[in-house]
C-alpha positions in Angstrom: 0.0 0.2 0.1 1.5 3.6 -1.0 1.7 6.5 1.6 -1.6 8.1 -0.6 -3.9 5.2 0.3 -2.0 4.6 4.0 -3.1 8.6 4.4 -6.8 8.1 2.2 -7.2 5.1 4.7 -6.6 7.0 7.5 -9.1 9.7 7.0 -11.7 7.7 6.4 -11.1 6.2 9.8 -10.7 9.6 11.1 -14.4 10.6 9.8 -16.1 7.1 10.3 -14.8 8.0 14.2 -15.9 11.7 14.3 -19.5 10.5 13.0 -19.6 8.4 15.7 -18.7 10.2 18.3 -20.9 13.0 16.8 -23.8 10.3 16.4 -23.3 9.3 20.3 -23.7 13.3 21.5 -26.8 13.9 19.0 -28.1 10.2 20.8 -27.9 12.2 24.3 -25.0 9.7 25.1 -21.2 10.4 26.3 -19.4 9.2 23.9 -16.5 7.9 26.0 -18.3 6.7 29.1 -21.6 5.1 27.1 -23.8 6.8 29.7 -26.8 9.0 29.0 -26.8 12.3 29.4 -28.1 14.6 31.9 -31.2 16.6 31.3 -29.3 19.3 32.0 -26.4 18.5 29.5 -25.8 21.5 27.2 -25.5 18.7 24.6 -29.7 18.4 25.1 -30.5 21.6 24.1 -32.3 21.5 21.2 -30.2 24.2 19.3 -27.1 21.7 19.6 -29.0 18.6 18.9 -30.2 19.9 15.6 -26.5 21.4 14.8 -25.0 17.6 15.8 -27.0 16.2 13.5 -25.8 18.6 10.8 -22.3 17.8 11.4 -23.7 14.0 11.3 -24.8 14.3 7.9 -22.3 16.3 6.7 -19.8 13.9 7.6 -21.9 11.1 6.5 -22.0 13.0 3.1 -18.1 13.7 2.8 -17.3 9.6 4.1 -19.2 8.7 1.4 -17.5 10.6 -1.5 -14.4 9.7 -0.3 -15.1 6.3 0.0 -16.3 6.5 -3.7 -13.7 8.2 -4.9 -11.7 5.0 -6.5 -9.1 7.9 -7.7 -6.8 8.0 -3.8 -5.0 10.8 -5.8 -7.0 13.0 -6.6 -6.4 16.8 -5.8 -3.0 16.2 -5.5 0.0 18.1 -7.0 1.7 16.6 -9.7 5.2 15.5 -9.0 7.8 16.2 -11.3 9.0 12.6 -11.6 5.0 11.8 -11.8 5.2 13.8 -15.1 8.3 11.9 -16.2 6.3 8.8 -15.9 3.3 9.7 -17.2 5.5 11.2 -20.5 7.1 7.8 -20.5 3.9 5.8 -20.3 2.0 7.6 -23.6 5.1 7.6 -25.1 4.9 3.3 -25.0 1.5 4.2 -26.2 -0.4 2.9 -22.5 -3.9 3.0 -22.6 -5.3 6.3 -20.8 -7.6 3.4 -18.7 -3.6 1.9 -17.6 -2.4 4.9 -16.9 -4.7 6.5 -14.7 -4.7 3.5 -12.4 -0.6 3.6 -12.0 -1.4 6.7 -10.8 -4.2 6.9 -8.8 -6.2 9.5 -11.0 -9.2 9.8 -12.8 -8.6 9.1 -16.9 -9.8 13.5 -17.0 -6.8 13.8 -14.9 -4.7 12.1 -17.1 -5.5 13.8 -20.1 -5.7 17.1 -18.6 -1.9 16.5 -17.5 -1.0 15.3 -20.6 -2.2 18.7 -22.8 -0.5 20.5 -19.9 2.4 18.9 -21.2 1.7 19.3 -24.3 1.1 15.7 -25.5 -2.8 15.7 -26.7 -4.3 18.4 -27.7 -8.3 18.8 -27.6 -10.0 18.8 -31.1 -13.7 19.6 -30.6 -13.7 19.0 -26.6 -12.2 15.3 -26.9 -8.9 14.2 -26.7 -7.7 11.5 -29.2 -9.3 7.6 -28.5 -6.1 5.9 -27.4 -2.7 7.3 -26.3 0.2 7.7 -28.9 -2.4 8.1 -31.9 -3.9 10.9 -33.6 -7.7 11.3 -33.8 -8.9 10.5 -37.6 
């Protein structure tokens, strides 16, 4: 497992833990002991209960989005060594899908980077269908 995958797994675990803790508070439970919170606890205030619920819902959406993201390097900066590797793979006519898997990025990210590096050019808002070949 590479460093970005490990970091992604840590982020997922942190999100799951935060959701669990906030949900416990929302349910009126002390997340550390499992005991019921007293009725006079600030966590029983309706505004705070609603805010906790919003936090749980928001983090749940974020978690689902991150779990769905099968490209761990999405949004990460491109390193010069990664650019060089991408150019080499393109010169070897590797498929965009294979390059995407190798770089843990989407096919669109690979195409956009190759365009930025001057290796492919959009024609009518489309890229060539195969790496290393001109579209006709």
